[in-house]
Residue frames as a rotation matrix with the C-alpha (Angstrom) as fourth column:
UNK 1
0.614 0.783 0.105 117.96
-0.767 0.623 -0.154 135.06
-0.186 0.014 0.982 128.28
UNK 2
-0.268 -0.746 0.610 119.63
-0.508 0.648 0.568 131.65
-0.819 -0.158 -0.552 128.50
UNK 3
-0.686 -0.080 -0.723 119.87
-0.711 0.287 0.642 129.27
0.156 0.955 -0.253 125.56
UNK 4
-0.951 0.304 -0.049 117.67
0.307 0.924 -0.229 126.74
-0.025 -0.233 -0.972 127.34
UNK 5
-0.254 0.907 -0.337 114.60
0.504 -0.173 -0.846 128.99
-0.825 -0.385 -0.413 127.44
UNK 6
-0.940 -0.111 -0.323 114.42
-0.197 -0.596 0.778 130.10
-0.279 0.795 0.538 123.81
UNK 7
0.059 0.992 0.108 110.94
0.031 0.106 -0.994 130.71
-0.998 0.062 -0.025 122.47
UNK 8
0.037 0.033 0.999 109.94
0.962 0.271 -0.044 130.47
-0.272 0.962 -0.022 118.84
UNK 9
0.197 -0.044 0.979 111.02
0.667 -0.727 -0.167 133.59
0.719 0.686 -0.114 116.94
UNK 10
0.720 -0.004 -0.694 112.71
0.625 -0.430 0.652 135.25
-0.301 -0.903 -0.307 119.91
UNK 11
0.797 -0.413 -0.440 114.97
-0.469 -0.883 -0.021 137.26
-0.380 0.224 -0.898 117.64
UNK 12
-0.277 -0.899 0.340 117.41
-0.378 0.427 0.822 134.51
-0.884 0.099 -0.458 116.75
UNK 13
0.796 0.566 -0.213 117.03
-0.375 0.186 -0.908 134.15
-0.475 0.803 0.360 112.99
UNK 14
-0.296 -0.946 -0.131 120.27
-0.793 0.168 0.585 132.31
-0.532 0.278 -0.800 112.37
UNK 15
-0.125 0.219 -0.968 120.26
-0.861 0.461 0.216 129.64
0.493 0.860 0.131 109.69
UNK 16
-0.851 -0.180 -0.493 120.70
0.017 0.929 -0.369 126.70
0.524 -0.323 -0.788 112.12
UNK 17
-0.805 0.594 0.013 117.84
-0.087 -0.097 -0.991 127.97
-0.587 -0.799 0.130 114.29
UNK 18
-0.089 0.791 -0.606 115.49
-0.932 -0.281 -0.230 128.43
-0.352 0.544 0.762 111.32
UNK 19
-0.348 -0.098 -0.932 116.43
-0.621 0.769 0.151 125.00
0.702 0.632 -0.329 109.97
UNK 20
-0.988 -0.004 -0.154 115.75
0.114 0.653 -0.749 123.47
0.103 -0.757 -0.645 113.38
UNK 21
-0.486 0.868 -0.102 112.31
-0.463 -0.354 -0.812 125.11
-0.741 -0.347 0.574 113.49
UNK 22
0.000 0.469 -0.883 111.46
-0.995 0.090 0.047 123.88
0.102 0.879 0.466 110.00
UNK 23
-0.659 -0.299 -0.690 112.66
-0.291 0.948 -0.132 120.36
0.694 0.113 -0.711 110.78
UNK 24
-0.944 0.318 0.090 110.60
-0.006 0.257 -0.966 120.33
-0.331 -0.913 -0.240 113.95
UNK 25
-0.166 0.934 -0.318 107.45
-0.747 -0.330 -0.578 121.35
-0.644 0.141 0.752 112.12
UNK 26
-0.068 0.094 -0.993 108.03
-0.867 0.487 0.106 118.79
0.494 0.868 0.049 109.37
UNK 27
-0.890 -0.318 -0.328 108.67
-0.119 0.855 -0.504 116.09
0.441 -0.409 -0.799 111.97
UNK 28
-0.700 0.702 0.133 105.43
-0.208 -0.022 -0.978 116.91
-0.683 -0.712 0.162 113.83
UNK 29
0.050 0.732 -0.679 103.49
-0.947 -0.182 -0.265 116.92
-0.318 0.656 0.684 110.55
UNK 30
-0.356 -0.254 -0.899 104.93
-0.621 0.783 0.025 113.57
0.698 0.567 -0.437 109.53
UNK 31
-1.000 -0.003 -0.003 104.04
0.001 0.608 -0.794 112.15
0.004 -0.794 -0.608 112.92
UNK 32
-0.355 0.933 -0.067 100.47
-0.529 -0.259 -0.808 113.39
-0.771 -0.251 0.585 112.63
UNK 33
0.090 0.354 -0.931 100.15
-0.982 0.189 -0.023 111.91
0.168 0.916 0.364 109.14
UNK 34
-0.701 -0.403 -0.588 101.56
-0.313 0.915 -0.254 108.59
0.641 0.006 -0.767 110.35
UNK 35
-0.876 0.433 0.214 99.06
-0.133 0.209 -0.969 108.61
-0.464 -0.877 -0.125 113.21
UNK 36
-0.008 0.927 -0.375 96.11
-0.807 -0.228 -0.545 109.19
-0.591 0.298 0.750 110.87
UNK 37
0.043 -0.034 -0.999 97.22
-0.850 0.524 -0.054 106.60
0.525 0.851 -0.006 108.29
UNK 38
-0.877 -0.408 -0.253 98.14
-0.202 0.792 -0.577 104.13
0.435 -0.455 -0.777 111.01
UNK 39
-0.644 0.713 0.278 94.77
-0.412 -0.017 -0.911 104.66
-0.645 -0.701 0.305 112.68
UNK 40
0.251 0.722 -0.644 92.97
-0.956 0.079 -0.283 103.88
-0.154 0.687 0.710 109.43
UNK 41
-0.278 -0.448 -0.850 95.09
-0.591 0.777 -0.216 100.76
0.757 0.442 -0.481 109.00
UNK 42
-0.985 -0.048 0.165 94.32
-0.167 0.498 -0.851 99.60
-0.042 -0.866 -0.499 112.54
UNK 43
-0.227 0.974 0.018 90.60
-0.718 -0.155 -0.679 100.18
-0.658 -0.167 0.734 111.92
UNK 44
0.268 0.279 -0.922 90.66
-0.897 0.421 -0.134 98.05
0.350 0.863 0.364 108.75
UNK 45
-0.643 -0.573 -0.508 92.62
-0.329 0.806 -0.492 95.34
0.692 -0.149 -0.707 110.57
UNK 46
-0.821 0.418 0.389 90.07
-0.353 0.164 -0.921 95.32
-0.448 -0.894 0.013 113.41
UNK 47
0.203 0.907 -0.369 87.27
-0.917 0.043 -0.397 94.87
-0.344 0.419 0.840 110.87
UNK 48
-0.034 -0.314 -0.949 89.21
-0.665 0.716 -0.213 91.94
0.746 0.624 -0.234 109.44
UNK 49
-0.938 -0.345 0.023 89.61
-0.234 0.584 -0.778 90.40
0.255 -0.735 -0.628 112.89
UNK 50
-0.380 0.882 0.280 85.88
-0.625 -0.022 -0.780 90.72
-0.682 -0.472 0.559 113.54
UNK 51
0.297 0.518 -0.802 85.14
-0.949 0.256 -0.187 89.07
0.108 0.816 0.568 110.19
UNK 52
-0.617 -0.584 -0.527 87.15
-0.508 0.807 -0.300 86.02
0.601 0.082 -0.795 111.25
UNK 53
-0.914 0.295 0.277 84.57
-0.130 0.433 -0.892 85.30
-0.384 -0.851 -0.358 113.95
UNK 54
-0.056 0.932 -0.357 81.60
-0.894 -0.206 -0.397 85.48
-0.444 0.297 0.845 111.56
UNK 55
0.099 0.139 0.985 80.18
0.125 0.981 -0.151 82.26
-0.987 0.138 0.079 110.15
UNK 56
-0.835 -0.507 0.214 80.95
0.243 0.010 0.970 81.54
-0.494 0.862 0.115 106.48
UNK 57
-0.170 0.857 0.486 77.26
0.984 0.172 0.041 81.79
-0.049 0.485 -0.873 105.57
UNK 58
0.528 0.386 -0.757 77.23
0.456 -0.880 -0.131 85.47
-0.717 -0.276 -0.640 106.48
UNK 59
-0.336 -0.746 -0.575 79.96
-0.228 -0.528 0.818 86.15
-0.914 0.406 0.007 103.96
UNK 60
-0.939 -0.004 0.344 78.10
0.305 0.451 0.839 84.33
-0.158 0.892 -0.422 101.17
UNK 61
-0.096 0.983 -0.157 74.70
0.696 -0.046 -0.717 85.92
-0.712 -0.178 -0.680 101.73
UNK 62
-0.021 0.206 0.978 73.03
0.897 -0.427 0.109 88.08
0.441 0.880 -0.176 99.11
UNK 63
-0.935 -0.296 0.197 73.16
0.223 -0.920 -0.322 91.83
0.277 -0.257 0.926 99.46
UNK 64
-0.363 0.853 -0.375 70.16
0.814 0.095 -0.572 92.96
-0.453 -0.513 -0.729 101.56
UNK 65
0.438 0.458 -0.773 70.01
-0.007 -0.859 -0.513 96.21
-0.899 0.230 -0.373 99.58
UNK 66
0.067 -0.490 0.869 70.82
0.836 0.503 0.219 95.24
-0.545 0.712 0.443 95.98
UNK 67
0.423 0.148 0.894 70.07
0.759 -0.596 -0.261 98.69
0.495 0.789 -0.365 94.56
UNK 68
0.712 -0.109 -0.694 71.98
0.519 -0.584 0.624 100.63
-0.473 -0.804 -0.359 97.18
UNK 69
-0.276 -0.893 -0.354 74.78
0.247 -0.422 0.872 101.51
-0.929 0.153 0.338 94.78
UNK 70
-0.196 0.288 0.937 72.61
0.979 0.118 0.169 102.08
-0.062 0.950 -0.305 91.73
UNK 71
-0.809 -0.018 0.587 71.42
0.214 -0.940 0.267 105.34
0.547 0.342 0.764 90.28
UNK 72
-0.664 0.585 -0.466 69.07
0.483 -0.141 -0.864 107.24
-0.571 -0.799 -0.189 92.53
UNK 73
-0.182 0.712 0.678 65.74
0.839 -0.246 0.484 108.46
0.512 0.657 -0.553 91.25
UNK 74
-0.797 -0.081 -0.599 65.29
0.424 -0.782 -0.458 112.11
-0.431 -0.619 0.657 92.00
UNK 75
0.198 0.976 0.093 62.00
0.829 -0.116 -0.547 113.89
-0.523 0.186 -0.832 91.64
UNK 76
0.206 -0.170 -0.964 63.78
-0.198 -0.972 0.129 116.97
-0.958 0.165 -0.234 90.32
UNK 77
-0.811 -0.578 0.090 64.71
-0.070 0.249 0.966 115.02
-0.581 0.777 -0.243 87.18
UNK 78
-0.326 0.769 0.549 61.08
0.900 0.431 -0.069 114.68
-0.290 0.472 -0.833 86.09
UNK 79
-0.924 0.056 0.378 59.43
0.148 -0.860 0.488 117.31
0.353 0.507 0.787 83.97
UNK 80
-0.525 0.790 -0.317 56.40
0.337 -0.149 -0.930 119.13
-0.782 -0.595 -0.188 85.29
UNK 81
-0.288 0.526 -0.800 53.51
-0.673 -0.706 -0.222 119.71
-0.682 0.474 0.557 82.94
């Protein structure tokens, strides 16, 4: 088998090969994390850009659901009897 067609774990467990595999996996993981964090940042920035086109009155309006973050009343909390 030539060196150009090596598969993962093809019997070559030398230290440089194992270190290369580990580095490759860490690099892919870091790239995936950067993609997720970057995607969240882009989403927040897009929301900011949309807010620039809104009139100032919309930013000063009262909350349409003032109790939305308050404590919820649950019927299971009441005593029966």
